[in-house]
C-alpha positions in Angstrom: -57.1 -54.7 42.5 -58.4 -53.7 39.1 -59.2 -49.8 38.8 -61.9 -49.0 36.7 -59.6 -46.4 34.8 -55.5 -46.7 34.8 -55.1 -42.8 35.4 -54.1 -42.0 38.6 -53.8 -38.3 39.0 -53.6 -35.7 41.7 -55.2 -32.6 42.0 -51.7 -31.0 42.2 -51.0 -32.7 38.7 -53.4 -30.9 36.6 -52.6 -27.1 37.3 -53.0 -25.1 33.7 -50.1 -24.5 31.4 -49.8 -20.6 31.1 -52.5 -19.4 28.6 -49.8 -17.0 27.4 -47.5 -19.5 26.9 -49.8 -21.5 25.2 -51.2 -18.9 22.8 -47.6 -18.0 22.0 -46.6 -21.3 21.4 -49.7 -21.7 18.7 -48.8 -18.1 17.2 -45.1 -19.4 16.8 -46.2 -22.4 14.8 -49.2 -21.0 12.7 -47.7 -17.5 11.4 -44.2 -19.1 9.9 -44.9 -20.7 6.8 -47.9 -18.3 6.0 -45.9 -15.3 6.0 -43.3 -13.9 3.7 -43.0 -16.8 1.3 -43.7 -17.4 -2.3 -46.0 -20.1 -3.4 -44.4 -23.4 -3.7 -44.2 -26.1 -6.1 -46.9 -28.6 -6.8 -50.4 -28.8 -4.7 -49.6 -25.1 -3.2 -49.1 -23.3 -6.4 -51.8 -25.4 -8.1 -54.4 -24.4 -5.5 -53.4 -20.8 -5.7 -53.9 -21.0 -9.4 -57.4 -22.3 -9.6 -57.9 -19.5 -6.6 -56.6 -16.6 -8.8 -58.7 -18.1 -11.6 -61.9 -17.7 -9.3 -60.9 -14.2 -7.9 -60.7 -12.4 -11.6 -63.7 -14.2 -12.7 -61.7 -16.4 -15.3 -64.0 -19.6 -14.3 -67.0 -20.7 -12.8 -67.5 -21.0 -9.1 -69.2 -24.5 -9.4 -66.6 -25.9 -11.8 -63.4 -24.0 -11.5 -60.7 -24.7 -14.0 -57.1 -23.5 -15.0 -57.2 -22.7 -18.7 -59.7 -25.4 -19.2 -58.0 -28.3 -16.8 -60.1 -29.2 -13.8 -58.4 -29.9 -10.7 -57.0 -32.8 -9.7 -59.0 -32.6 -6.1 -62.3 -32.1 -7.0 -62.8 -29.4 -3.9 -65.0 -26.4 -4.1 -64.7 -24.9 -0.4 -61.1 -24.3 -0.2 -60.8 -22.3 -3.9 -64.0 -20.5 -2.4 -62.4 -19.3 0.6 -59.1 -18.2 -1.1 -60.9 -16.3 -4.0 -62.9 -14.5 -1.4 -60.0 -13.4 0.6 -58.3 -12.3 -2.6 -61.3 -10.0 -3.7 -61.8 -8.7 -0.1 -58.0 -7.7 0.4 -56.9 -4.6 0.4 -55.2 -4.1 -3.2 -51.9 -3.2 -1.6 -51.3 -6.8 -0.3 -49.9 -9.5 -2.2 -52.5 -11.7 -3.6 -50.6 -15.0 -2.9 -50.7 -13.8 0.9 -54.3 -12.7 1.0 -55.1 -16.1 -0.3 -53.3 -17.9 2.5 -55.4 -16.0 5.1 -58.4 -18.3 5.1 -55.7 -21.1 5.4 -54.1 -19.4 8.5 -57.4 -19.2 10.2 -58.2 -22.9 9.3 -55.0 -24.1 10.6 -55.8 -22.0 13.9 -59.5 -23.6 14.0 -58.0 -27.1 13.8 -55.7 -26.6 16.7 -58.8 -25.0 18.8 -60.7 -27.6 17.9 -58.5 -30.3 19.2 -58.2 -28.5 22.2 -61.9 -28.7 23.1 -62.4 -32.0 21.7 -59.7 -33.3 24.4 -61.6 -31.0 27.0 -64.7 -32.5 26.4 -63.7 -36.4 26.1 -61.7 -36.4 29.0 -64.7 -34.9 31.1 -66.6 -38.3 30.1 -67.2 -40.8 33.4 -65.0 -43.5 32.2 -62.1 -41.4 31.5 -61.7 -39.8 34.8 -59.0 -40.6 37.2 -59.3 -43.0 40.2 -61.2 -41.2 43.2 -58.8 -41.4 46.0 -59.8 -42.9 49.5 -59.3 -39.3 51.4 -60.0 -37.0 48.9 -57.2 -35.3 46.7 -57.9 -36.6 43.2 -58.2 -33.9 40.1 -61.1 -32.3 39.9 -63.1 -32.9 36.3 -62.7 -29.7 35.1 -59.2 -29.3 35.9 -58.3 -32.5 34.7 -59.8 -32.1 31.3 -58.4 -28.7 31.1 -54.9 -30.3 31.7 -55.5 -32.8 29.3 -56.4 -30.8 26.8 -53.5 -29.0 27.0 -51.3 -32.1 26.6 -53.8 -33.1 23.6 -52.5 -29.4 21.6 -49.1 -29.9 22.7 -49.2 -33.5 20.9 -50.9 -32.0 18.0 -48.5 -29.4 17.9 -45.7 -32.0 17.9 -46.6 -34.0 14.9 -43.7 -34.2 12.5 -45.8 -34.8 9.5 -48.3 -31.7 10.3 -45.8 -29.0 9.5 -45.4 -28.6 6.2 -48.9 -30.0 5.1 -50.6 -27.7 7.4 -48.8 -24.5 6.3 -49.9 -25.2 2.3 -52.7 -23.5 0.9 -54.1 -26.7 -0.5 -57.6 -28.7 0.4 -55.7 -31.1 2.7 -55.3 -28.5 5.4 -59.5 -27.6 4.8 -60.0 -31.4 5.2 -57.7 -31.5 8.3 -59.5 -28.3 9.9 -63.0 -29.4 9.0 -62.2 -33.0 10.2 -61.0 -31.5 13.6 -64.3 -29.5 13.8 -66.3 -32.8 13.1 -64.2 -34.4 16.3 -65.1 -31.6 18.3 -68.6 -31.5 17.8 -69.2 -35.3 18.5 -67.3 -34.9 21.7 -69.1 -32.1 23.1 -72.8 -33.5 22.2 -73.1 -34.8 25.8 -72.4 -31.6 27.4 -73.8 -28.4 25.0 -76.3 -28.4 22.5 -76.5 -25.7 19.7 -72.3 -25.9 19.4 -72.1 -29.6 18.4 -75.0 -28.9 16.0 -73.7 -26.2 14.1 -70.3 -27.8 14.5 -71.6 -31.1 12.8 -73.1 -29.6 10.1 -70.4 -27.4 9.2 -67.6 -30.0 9.5 -69.2 -32.5 7.6 -70.4 -30.1 5.0 -67.1 -28.3 4.9 -65.2 -31.8 4.4 -67.6 -33.0 1.8 -66.8 -29.5 0.0 -63.0 -29.7 0.2 -62.6 -32.9 -1.8 -63.5 -35.8 0.9 -67.3 -36.5 0.7 -66.9 -40.1 1.3 -64.8 -39.4 4.5 -67.6 -37.0 5.6 -70.3 -39.8 5.1 -68.1 -42.2 7.3 -67.4 -40.2 10.0 -71.1 -38.8 10.1 -72.0 -42.7 10.6 -69.5 -43.5 12.8 -70.5 -40.5 15.1 -74.3 -41.6 14.9 -73.1 -45.0 15.9 -71.3 -43.6 19.0 -73.9 -41.7 20.1 -76.3 -44.7 19.7 -74.1 -46.9 22.0 -73.7 -44.0 24.3 -77.1 -44.0 25.5 -76.4 -47.0 28.1 -73.7 -44.6 29.9 -74.5 -42.7 32.8 -73.5 -39.3 33.0 -73.7 -37.9 36.5 -73.4 -34.3 35.5 -75.9 -34.2 32.5 -79.5 -33.9 32.9 -81.8 -36.9 33.4 -82.9 -38.6 30.3 -79.4 -38.9 28.8 -80.4 -42.2 26.8 -83.2 -40.6 25.0 -80.9 -37.5 24.1 -77.9 -39.8 22.9 -80.8 -41.4 20.4 -82.1 -38.0 19.2 -78.3 -37.1 18.4 -77.8 -40.3 16.5 -81.1 -39.6 14.6 -80.0 -36.1 14.0 -76.6 -36.9 12.6 -77.9 -39.6 10.4 -79.8 -36.4 8.9 -77.2 -34.3 8.6 -74.9 -37.1 7.1 -78.0 -38.0 4.3 -77.9 -34.1 3.6 -74.1 -33.9 2.9 -74.4 -36.6 1.0 -76.8 -35.1 -1.5 -75.2 -32.0 -1.2 -71.8 -33.7 -2.5 -74.2 -35.3 -5.3 -75.8 -32.2 -6.4 -72.2 -30.3 -6.6 -70.8 -33.5 -8.5 -68.3 -33.9 -5.8 -68.0 -37.9 -5.5 -65.5 -39.4 -7.3 -63.9 -43.0 -7.0 -60.5 -42.6 -5.5 -59.9 -46.4 -4.1 -56.4 -47.2 -5.4 -55.5 -50.4 -3.4 -51.4 -50.5 -2.7 -49.2 -53.1 -4.3 -48.8 -55.7 -2.0 -44.8 -56.2 -2.6 -42.0 -55.1 0.2 -41.4 -51.7 -1.1 -44.8 -50.4 -1.3 -45.5 -51.7 2.6 -42.0 -50.5 3.6 -42.7 -46.8 2.4 -46.3 -47.2 4.1 -44.7 -48.3 7.4 -41.9 -45.5 7.3 -44.5 -42.8 6.6 -46.7 -44.3 9.7 -43.7 -44.0 11.8 -42.1 -40.5 11.0 -45.5 -38.6 10.0 -47.0 -39.2 13.3 -44.4 -39.3 15.7 -44.3 -38.8 18.6 -48.0 -39.6 19.0 -48.3 -43.1 17.6 -46.2 -44.5 20.6 -48.5 -42.5 23.1 -51.5 -43.8 21.1 -50.5 -47.3 21.3 -49.5 -47.0 24.9 -52.9 -45.4 25.4 -54.4 -48.6 24.1 -52.7 -50.6 26.2 -53.1 -49.2 29.6 -56.8 -48.9 29.0 -57.1 -52.5 27.5 -59.2 -53.2 30.3 -62.0 -50.8 28.7 -61.3 -51.8 25.7 -61.6 -55.6 26.1 -64.8 -55.4 28.3 -66.9 -53.8 25.4 -67.9 -51.4 27.8 -65.6 -48.4 27.1 -66.5 -44.9 26.4 -66.5 -42.2 24.1 -63.1 -41.1 25.1 -61.9 -44.2 23.2 -64.7 -45.2 21.0 -64.5 -41.7 18.9 -60.7 -40.9 18.5 -60.5 -44.6 17.8 -63.0 -44.4 14.8 -61.2 -41.5 13.3 -58.1 -43.1 13.2 -59.1 -46.2 11.8 -60.8 -44.4 8.8 -58.0 -42.3 8.1 -55.7 -45.1 8.5 -57.9 -47.1 6.1 -58.2 -44.1 3.8 -54.1 -44.0 3.7 -53.7 -47.8 2.7 -56.4 -47.2 0.0 -55.5 -43.9 -1.7 -52.6 -42.3 -3.6 -52.4 -39.4 -1.5 -51.0 -41.5 1.8 -49.5 -38.5 3.5 -52.7 -36.1 3.4 -55.0 -38.8 4.2 -53.0 -39.7 7.2 -52.8 -36.0 7.9 -56.8 -36.7 9.2 -55.7 -38.7 11.7 -53.5 -36.4 13.5 -56.3 -34.8 15.9 -57.5 -38.2 17.0 -54.3 -40.0 17.4 -53.1 -36.5 19.7 -56.3 -37.2 21.6 -55.1 -40.7 22.3 -51.7 -39.6 22.9 -52.9 -37.1 25.6 -54.9 -40.4 27.7 -51.5 -41.8 27.8 -50.1 -38.8 29.7 -51.4 -39.9 33.3 -50.2 -43.4 32.8 -46.7 -42.6 32.0 -43.8 -43.3 34.5 -41.4 -41.1 35.4 -38.9 -43.1 33.6 -40.9 -43.3 30.5 -41.5 -39.6 30.7 -37.5 -38.3 31.2 -36.7 -40.9 28.3 -39.2 -38.9 26.0 -37.7 -35.6 27.4 -34.0 -36.3 27.0 -34.6 -38.2 23.7 -36.6 -34.5 22.6 -34.0 -32.5 23.9 -30.9 -33.9 21.9 -32.7 -34.2 18.7 -34.4 -30.6 18.7 -31.2 -29.1 19.8 -29.0 -30.9 17.3 -31.7 -30.0 14.8 -31.5 -26.4 15.5 -27.9 -26.1 15.8 -27.7 -27.5 12.0 -30.0 -24.7 10.6 -28.1 -22.1 12.5 -24.8 -23.4 11.1 -25.9 -23.9 7.8 -27.3 -20.4 8.4 -23.9 -18.8 9.4 -21.8 -20.9 6.6 -24.4 -19.3 4.1 -23.8 -15.8 5.4 -20.2 -16.1 5.9 -18.9 -19.2 4.0 -17.5 -20.7 7.4 -17.4 -23.6 7.9 -17.2 -24.3 4.4 -18.5 -27.9 4.3 -21.9 -26.7 5.2 -21.7 -23.8 2.6 -20.4 -25.9 0.0 -23.4 -28.7 0.9 -26.1 -25.9 0.5 -24.4 -24.7 -2.9 -24.6 -28.3 -4.2 -28.3 -28.3 -3.2 -29.6 -25.2 -4.3 -27.1 -23.8 -7.0 -27.5 -20.4 -7.9 -28.8 -19.1 -4.8 -27.7 -16.0 -3.2 -27.9 -15.7 0.3 -29.5 -12.4 2.0 -29.9 -10.8 5.3 -32.7 -9.6 6.9 -32.9 -8.2 10.7 -36.7 -9.4 11.4 -36.3 -13.3 10.6 -32.6 -13.0 12.5 -34.2 -11.5 15.5 -37.4 -13.7 15.3 -35.0 -16.7 15.2 -32.8 -15.8 18.0 -35.8 -15.1 20.7 -36.7 -18.7 19.6 -33.8 -20.1 20.3 -33.2 -18.1 23.9 -36.7 -19.5 24.6 -35.9 -23.1 23.8 -32.9 -22.7 26.0 -35.3 -21.4 28.7 -37.7 -24.2 28.0 -35.1 -26.8 28.7 -33.8 -25.3 32.0 -37.4 -25.1 33.0 -38.1 -28.7 32.3 -35.1 -30.0 33.8 -35.6 -27.8 36.8 -37.1 -28.4 40.1 -41.1 -27.8 39.7 -44.3 -29.3 40.6 -45.1 -31.8 38.0 -48.2 -31.3 35.6 -49.5 -34.3 33.5 -48.7 -32.4 30.2 -45.1 -31.6 31.0 -43.6 -35.1 28.9 -45.0 -32.9 25.6 -43.6 -29.6 26.3 -40.2 -30.4 25.1 -41.6 -32.1 21.6 -44.3 -29.4 21.1 -41.6 -26.6 21.4 -38.8 -28.2 19.7 -41.1 -28.7 16.7 -42.1 -25.1 16.7 -38.9 -24.1 17.2 -37.3 -25.9 14.2 -40.0 -25.2 12.3 -39.6 -21.2 12.9 -36.3 -21.5 12.3 -36.6 -22.8 8.8 -39.1 -20.4 8.1 -37.1 -17.4 9.0 -33.5 -18.4 8.7 -33.8 -20.7 6.3 -37.0 -19.4 4.2 -35.0 -17.6 1.3 -33.3 -21.2 0.3 -36.7 -22.9 0.8 -38.0 -20.6 -1.4 -35.5 -20.7 -3.9 -35.7 -24.8 -3.9 -39.3 -25.1 -3.7 -40.6 -22.2 -5.7 -41.0 -21.8 -9.3 -39.6 -18.5 -9.2 -36.1 -19.5 -10.5 -37.6 -21.1 -13.4 -40.1 -18.4 -14.3 -37.0 -15.9 -13.9 -35.0 -17.7 -16.6 -37.8 -18.0 -19.0 -39.1 -14.1 -18.5 -35.3 -13.2 -19.1 -35.2 -14.8 -22.4 -38.8 -13.7 -23.4 -38.0 -9.8 -22.7 -34.6 -9.9 -24.3 -36.2 -11.2 -27.4 -39.1 -9.1 -27.5 -39.2 -5.7 -28.8 -38.9 -3.0 -26.2 -38.2 -5.8 -23.3 -42.2 -6.3 -23.1 -44.2 -9.2 -22.6 -45.7 -11.0 -25.7 -49.3 -11.1 -26.7 -49.4 -14.6 -25.7 -47.5 -17.9 -25.1 -48.4 -21.1 -26.4 -47.8 -24.2 -24.0 -48.1 -27.9 -24.4 -48.1 -30.4 -21.1 -47.0 -27.9 -18.5 -48.4 -29.2 -15.1 -51.2 -27.6 -13.4 -48.4 -25.6 -10.8 -46.1 -24.5 -14.0 -49.1 -23.0 -15.6 -50.4 -21.1 -12.4 -46.8 -20.2 -11.7 -46.2 -18.5 -15.3 -49.5 -16.5 -15.3 -48.6 -15.3 -11.7 -44.9 -14.9 -11.4 -44.3 -14.1 -15.1 -47.5 -12.3 -16.0 -47.5 -14.6 -19.2 -51.0 -14.9 -21.3 -51.1 -18.4 -21.4 -53.1 -20.6 -24.5 -53.1 -24.0 -25.0 -51.2 -25.4 -28.0 -53.6 -26.6 -31.0 -50.9 -27.5 -33.5 -51.2 -24.5 -35.5 -48.6 -21.9 -34.2 -50.7 -18.8 -33.1 -48.5 -16.8 -30.5 -44.8 -16.0 -31.2 -43.5 -18.3 -28.0 -44.3 -22.0 -27.1 -43.3 -23.8 -23.6 -43.2 -27.3 -23.4 -42.4 -29.7 -20.5 -39.5 -31.6 -21.5 -39.5 -34.3 -18.7 -39.9 -37.7 -19.5 -42.6 -38.0 -17.2 -44.9 -36.0 -19.1 -45.3 -36.8 -22.7 -46.6 -34.4 -25.1 -50.6 -34.0 -25.3 -50.5 -33.8 -28.9 -48.2 -34.0 -32.0 -46.9 -30.6 -32.8 -45.1 -29.5 -35.8 -42.1 -27.9 -34.7 -41.2 -26.7 -38.0 -41.8 -23.0 -37.1 -40.2 -23.1 -34.0 -36.6 -22.6 -32.6 -35.0 -23.5 -29.4 -34.1 -20.8 -27.1 -34.1 -22.1 -23.7 -33.7 -25.4 -22.2 -33.8 -25.0 -18.6 -33.7 -27.9 -15.9 -34.4 -27.0 -12.2 -31.1 -27.7 -10.9 -32.7 -28.0 -7.5 -35.1 -31.0 -9.2 -33.7 -33.0 -11.9 -36.6 -34.3 -13.2 -38.4 -30.9 -14.1 -37.2 -29.8 -17.2 -38.9 -26.7 -19.6 -38.1 -25.9 -23.0 -38.9 -22.4 -24.6 -39.4 -22.1 -28.4 -39.7 -19.0 -30.6 -41.8 -18.8 -33.8 -39.4 -17.7 -36.7 -42.1 -18.4 -39.5 -44.8 -16.0 -38.8 
């Protein structure tokens, strides 16, 4: 007999994940990576540079610039949030940490919005499990809550989200406002004011975070889902749901038009379509990115599409499939047509985690056990590797991991701190307890198959950001590069003070921000006429000089190449003919 839904779930399988455990898991995932680190190279440092310029009033709010250079991503809201946080934070706080606080809240909002989106989609009539002949099937509210727990675990388990969601970049703001829009559209049949506010804030925030086209397309798709949903029968919603759906469709279209006009008024529209090259290397790179970036949710999402295929092929499928499919399809299309594939694919994760959650009620015990064992082996081995490398860095034993670390980050001096060590040790003990709980005898829950993937991802990320943070900072920040330049400049300057100004040519935006923040240098673009006692030039072959400089007055004092990144090199010159 063909069932109206493939989900067969008893009430005993929808017990809640303990709230304290869920909160601690989110806390262990959100805090590491935001606390105690330096700004990282490229996008993280670049964004902080624009935030710092806004905070000290060195550029305009509607057109932020970094020494005359506009941002590569024409966003506004992420820079505003960081600048406001820096201005409001106490002066004793580190500026880079203050700028990260809004982004920490954006990641927390992403996780919360994903949970509630899955919750409301799981309450839709066509997402409900099969009703048993003699009762005992899962109650709608309990079923939706358990599914939301599974969706949140799937979101945390995504490998590609770990680094990008902990950087102060517009990509994190885009992810947060995409998740907020997703939640608002999911909650429309059950709430009024919260979805209305969420739609306005989500689409507007997404447009002001550098993705106005994505905001408009998401709004159009959301309006279409509401329009098609008018024929659906909601037994737990008031009469006249068809007219309500039409009203919502019209309202979303009006909000979308307003967001488009707002983006146009603030000059946020940019042409970013860049079709990929149709060659083997390009397609292989995209395929590899799709496979590891969205692991482990993509196999579960495909399984959902297969098990729920009767609803898909009948043309009468509900919003629990239509809405996430639209979000995923749009993000995948953006991934294939822009040059920032990983940051575009990041926006698909809330919807993919939702699809993965709807695979949970249909998984067999064999598949669930396979996921558990693979996850157990993978994350346990990865955590052991981190611990072995840390012990080798501290003691020199084993010798080979210590030698590998010295080769990867030459010049790095390991240090010991009790707080990171205790946090890493506690997380490892919790992982051991979690594995013991998972393999033990206990009542089944539909979210159980994602406990180990989410816990393992959080564990390894926490270990990297505690035990491995000094090495990560040394390899991924500009601090070693700036210190080398600062040492030479102070040695050659009277009384070891900083010079009045330092000229620069063809430095990246991240390098400019790093020399301003870490080195406290007063940088000025080189004009061809020597006006400062020092000159900084990016000597990498990938960045040709912006102008032909007369090098006669300059003598080379330092040629430093980042040994952790052989493609980055900076030359420091001193003026000898005042």
